[in-house]
N, C-alpha and C positions, 0 to 999 in steps of 0.2 A: 177446182182447175178444170171441169168439164164446163163450166160457165165460161171459163176463158178460152178454151177452144172453141165453142160454139159460136163465142161472139166475135171471136180471132176469123172463124169461117165468112160469120158476112161481113164483118169486115172487108176481108179480100172478096167477097161477092162482088161491095159496093165500087171496089176499085175495077171492075172489070169494064165500069163504064167509061174508062181511059181508050178502050179501045175503039170507040166513037165519036168522043169530044177531047178537044186539048184539056191541059191541064194550065188552071187558072185560081184565082186568089180564094174563087169563090168555092172551089171546088175543094182546096186546101182546111178552105173554114168548115167546110162541111163534113170533111174528114175529122177535122181536129173535134167539133162538136159531136159527130159518133162517141170518139174516143171517153171523150168527159162524159158523155151519159152512160156508155157501159161501165166505165169505172164509180161512179155513182152510185149505179143501181146493185154494185156489187158491195161498197163498205157501208151504204143507206141499206140496212135493214128495216128501215118503217116504209109501211106497202104504201100507204098514198103518197107519203114523199117520192119513189119509185114511179106510181102510177102519172102523178104529176109534172115529174121530170118527161116523164114520157110524152104525155100531152103538150108539153112545150114544144120540145123537139117536133112533135107532129105538126102543130100550129106554126113552127116558124119555116116550115117547110112548104109552104103556101107563099111565103113571100123571095125564101132566098132556094129559087133551084135546085142548086147542087145538094141540098140535105136528102133530097127525093132518093139519090141512089143508096142512102145509107136508112131509107123505112124500116128496112128486113129488121134491123134492129130493134126499132121501136117497138115492131110486132114482136119478136121474142121476149123482149120485157113486158108487155102488155099479157104476152100468154104466160111467162113465167108467175107474174103476178093473180093470174084468173082474172086479168080484164080483158075479156072475151069481146063485148062490144066495145070496146076502145079498139081491137086490135080490126073488127071490121073496119071502122073507122080510116084508122090510119091507112091499110087496105085503098079505099076509097079515094081518100087525099090523094095515095100515088098516084091512081088511075087519072084521076081529075087532073092531075099535073100535066098528063105525058102530051097533052094537046098541046101545050106550052113548050115542048122542048125542041132542039133544034134536030133530034134523034128522028128516026121515020117512027110514027106512032105504033106500028105495030109490035115493032124490034122493043121499045119503052115498056109497051103492055105485058108482052111475055117476060120482059126483063121484071118489073113489079111483081106482077103474079106468080112465076116461077120464085122470086128472093123470098117472098111472106109465106110461099109451101113450106122453101127450106127453112126458115124460122122456124114454122109452127112442127116439122118434122123435128126438127135437132132439139127442139125446148122439151119434146115429148120423149124422144129417146132417154135426153138428160132426166127428164122425172122420173120415168122409169128405173134407170137407174139407180138413181139414189133412192129410191123405194126399195130396192134390191137390195142395196147397200144399207140401209135404216135394219131391214128384215136381218140381214145377215150379220150386222152387231148385235140387234138384240140376240137372235139367236146363242151369239157367241158369249152374250153376258148371261145367258140362260144357262147355257154349258160350263159357263164358270162356276154360277151361284149353286146349280145343282152338283159339281164336282166338291165346293167349298163346302157344301153340307153333307155329302157321303164323308167327306174328310174327317170333319166334325162327328157325324156320326161312330165310324169307324174308330176315332179317336177315343170316344166317351166306349163304347165297345169293348176296346183294348183295354182302356184306363178299369171300365168295370170288373172284366175278367182278371186284371192283375190285382186287383183289390179283393177282388174271389179266392185269389190264390193265396192271398197273403194270410186274409179271414180262415181262411182254411187250415193255412198253417199253424196260425196261433193256437186256435182249436184243437188240434193236433198236438201240439205240444201242451196245453191244458191235460188233453188225453193222459198223454204219458205220463206229466206229474203225478196225475191220480194215482194211475196204475202203479208206479213206482210208490207213491205213500201208501196207499191201500195193500199193497201184495207185499213187495217186499221190505216196505218198512216194517209192516206187521210180522214179517217172519223174521227179522232181525230183533225188533222187540222180544217177542217170546225165545228167543235165541238167548240174548243177555238175560234174561230171565232165568232161563234153566241154566245156565252158568252160576249164575250169582247162587242160586238152589245149590247147585251142585258144589261150591264152594263151600256152602254153610255148612253141610255134611259130611265135607270131605275129611277125612283121617290119615291122609296118606300125605307125607312129607313131599316124597318125590314128586307127586302128580299136583301138588299147589301152583309151583312155578309154571306150570304146565297150563291149568286153569287162568292165571294171572295174564299170562300172552295171549291168550284166547278171549278172556274178556277184553283187553284193551283193545285187538285187532278188532273184535265185534262192535263194541264202542268208535272206533275212528271208523270203522266203515259206515254207523248209522250216522256220526256226523257229516260225513258225507256225502251219503246220501240224502240228507235233509238239506244241505246246502244246493245241490245240484235239482232237488225237488222245487227250492225257492227262488234260485234262478230262472227254472224252467217257468215258473208260474211267473214271475214277474216280466219275462220278455216275451210272456203271453197274453199283455194285455193290451187290447185295442182300444186305444185314447178314444176314437169317434165312436166305437159302438158304448163305450163308457158315458160318453159326455151326452150320446143320443139317449141313453138308459134313462139318464138324471133328466134329460129334458122332458121324457115321455111320463115319468113322473111327476112333474113338477105341474102341479091344476092350479097354483094361485091364480096367474095370468099367461097369455101367450108367451110363449120365447120363440125367437128367432137366432136361428145358429148359424153361423158361417165361419166354415171349417175350411181352413186352406194348409192341411200340413202335411209333411212326409209319411212315409210307411215307418223308417227307421228309424224310432225316435229313444233317444237316451231313457232307459226305466225311471229316473228320477226325475223329467220333464214329467215322465204321464203321470207319475203319483203326487206329484206338486199341482198341476193345472186339474186333478180330477177332484185334489181336497179342497182346493181354491175355488172350484166351480160351485160344490156341493155345500161349501161356508155360504158362497155369495146368494145363494139359490136359497138356503136358510134362511139367511138375513132377511131378505126380500119378504118372504112368507111372514116371519114374525114381527119386524118392525116398518114395513114399509105398507103404503096405501100405491104401491106400481101399478099399472095397469098394461107393463109390457117391458120385457127384458129381451137387452139383443147381445148374445154373445158371439165375440170374435176372434179365434182360432189364427194367428197366420206364423210361418215360418220364412223366414229370411235369410239370404244367405250368411247373414252371419248372427244371426238372434233369433229368439223365438216370442213371438208377441202374444198376450191375452188381453182383452179387455171385456170387461164387464160394465152393463151401463144399463139404468132402468131411470124410468121417467117419475118416480117418486119422489113426492117433496116434503111431506108429512111423517115423523117416526110415531107411528098409533101406540106403542106401545108404553113409551116413557112421556109423551105427550101431558102435560098437567097445566092448572090455572096459573102455578106461579112461573113458568119456563115454556111458556104459549109460541115462541119464535125461535127455540133453541132447533137449531139443526140437525141433520141426520149425521153429518160428520163427526159433531160434538158427541149424539150418543152413543156413534158406533167406537169410539176414544175408551169407553167404557166398560166396555167387554173384552172379550178375549178372543173373537171372531178372527179380527181386522188385527191383533197382534198375532195370532197365528198364523195368518196369512203372510204378513209381513216377514215371519221367521222363515215359513217354508222359501221365499224367493231369496233373502238374504243369505239362505245355505247354502243357494245357488251359483252367489255371486251376482242377485238379479237387482233391478230398482223396481218399486211399488210405489204406485202413486194413486190419492185417493183425490177426489173433485166431487164437491156440492154444488155445481151450478147447474140449473135447469134439470135438475136431477142427482142421480147419486151415478159415480163411475169410478168403474176401480181399473188403472192401467199397469199391465206389467209387461216389464221386457229381459228376458233371461238371456246374457250372452250364450253362443256357442263354445264347447273347448275345443281348443286345437289339436 
């Protein structure tokens, strides 16, 4: 926009020549040529084409005197494209032409020189403004980028804090379950044994019913405590920590884990995925020549997904001279490992797929319960 403001000022400046001469066809032609030049220089972003258009306009001013009034526009374009030598030549062309004009020479000389100076000042002001605007936009971009990075770091810190709180909660559940099992459970077990011993040596018929009720109450309490301890322990299982532990203990080949699961997972999903990962890694170590294993765990809005793949192509345990080309999928069907995985998944109404193309891949999806 500032380009058109500057060139519009220069066009108006050229029209001031009408104070000293009449409007004729040559002057209208010069005005139209100047208008075409400024539009061409704006829409054509190739530097040498803009300079060439300015040179043609300056050369035409030697033949068409009315173009001289708009030479400041050519000077502006030369300075804008950093063609300073051409701008000086353009000024000298304007000064050279003043002797052939009907306007008084001194007035025309001042007109040309002031117009050239005005063009340079306008262009330098616009260039400075554009540089400041560019720096401002860069600072805005840097500020947005820094804000984005800070937000990401804050988000990561919040997620880490939430995860640490979640992990601490699970550890506390485990601790409570152990305390109940080791303390209250042992006390109740001793009480049940004592009641049983008393019932054995008891000779009083009136006390026998009371001992039976006490024994029944203690056993009921023991069953409730066992159930509570199991529930606490099952809920306290951290799937991420369990899988990380399996990956760290697996030394056969590198394992790449991609984990994207929520925190509040059903215990059936936790034990299913832990068991399948454990079995799959054991199969890789026993039956494969894999050099890399990838484990992907993702939670989608409607299902849970587990994918375990490796780049192994040979079943080293069962390969023989009789069946040298036998695939791992065929070999896996003989054992109970794949069958156990499939049974675990089907028990949760999931789908289980095995592929043996360019490696070995297990793909599992389990729908969420509504």
